[in-house]
ROTORTOR-151349 format. One record per residue (C-alpha): residue in one letter; x, y, z. Coordinates in steps of 0.1 Angstrom, whole numbers, plus 2048, in hexadecimal, padded with zeros to 3 digits. Layout:
N
AXYZ;...
***
This chain:
93
M445B5ED0E;I440B58CE9;I436B75CD3;G421B68CB7;E411B7AC9A;K412B9FC95;F403BAFC76;M3F2BCEC6B;T3D3BD1C56;L3C5BF0C47;F3AEBF6C65;S3BEBE5C83;T3DEBD9C93;Q3DEBB6CA3;I3F5BA2CB8;A3F4B7FCC7;V40AB76CE5;T40DB54CF6;V41AB52D1A;E425B31D28;C41CB2DD4D;A42AB17D69;S408B05D6B;E3E6B01D5C;E3D7B0FD7C;L3ECB2FD78;A3E2B32D54;S3BDB30D5E;I3C1B49D7A;I3D2B62D62;V3B6B5FD48;K39BB64D62;S3AEB81D72;L3B1B93D50;E38DB8ED46;P37CBABD58;E396BC4D4B;N393BB6D28;K36EBBBD28;M372BE0D31;M387BE8D12;E37BC04CFC;E36BBFCCDB;P389BFFCC3;T39DBE5CD8;E394BC1CDC;I3A7BA8CF3;R3A2B83CF4;T3B3B6CD0D;I3B1B46D0F;H3C5B2CD20;E3CEB0AD11;G3E0AF5D2B;K3FDB0AD39;K3FBB24D1D;V3E8B45D1E;K3E0B52CFB;I3DAB77CF8;S3CDB87CD8;I3C9BADCD5;A3BBBC1CB8;S3B8BE6CB8;S3B0C02C9E;M3C1C1BCB6;G3E4C16CA9;I404C04CB2;S40CC19CD1;S3EAC11CE0;L3EFBECCD9;R412BEDCE9;Y404BFED08;T3E8BE5D0B;L400BC7D07;D418BD6D20;D3FCBDAD3A;I3F1BB6D35;L414BA8D38;Y41ABBCD58;T3F9BAFD66;I403B8BD5E;S424B91D6F;V413B9DD8F;I3FBB7FD8E;E418B67D8B;K42AB76DA8;I40BB75DBE;Y404B51DB3;Q428B46DBB;A427B57DDD;T407B45DE7;K415B24DDB;N435B28DEF;K423B2CE11;
***
């Protein structure tokens, strides 16, 4: 995992994270799996996820503060970890 930009502005905290996956298929599955939850985020937090090849790029912006941002990122990374484990288990059958 590569942690990219992290900066604070007067009104929001933002972070961008790039996760390198084992395959392009897995990257696509991760983005599609995160999409419903990302759309349910409350107004002061915005999450964008895209995949480019084997990479999943995640951008989070929030006016709720750094602890909220950290919690959100932790939740996303945990979800990605679970998706990877399920993907690997189904591929090893």
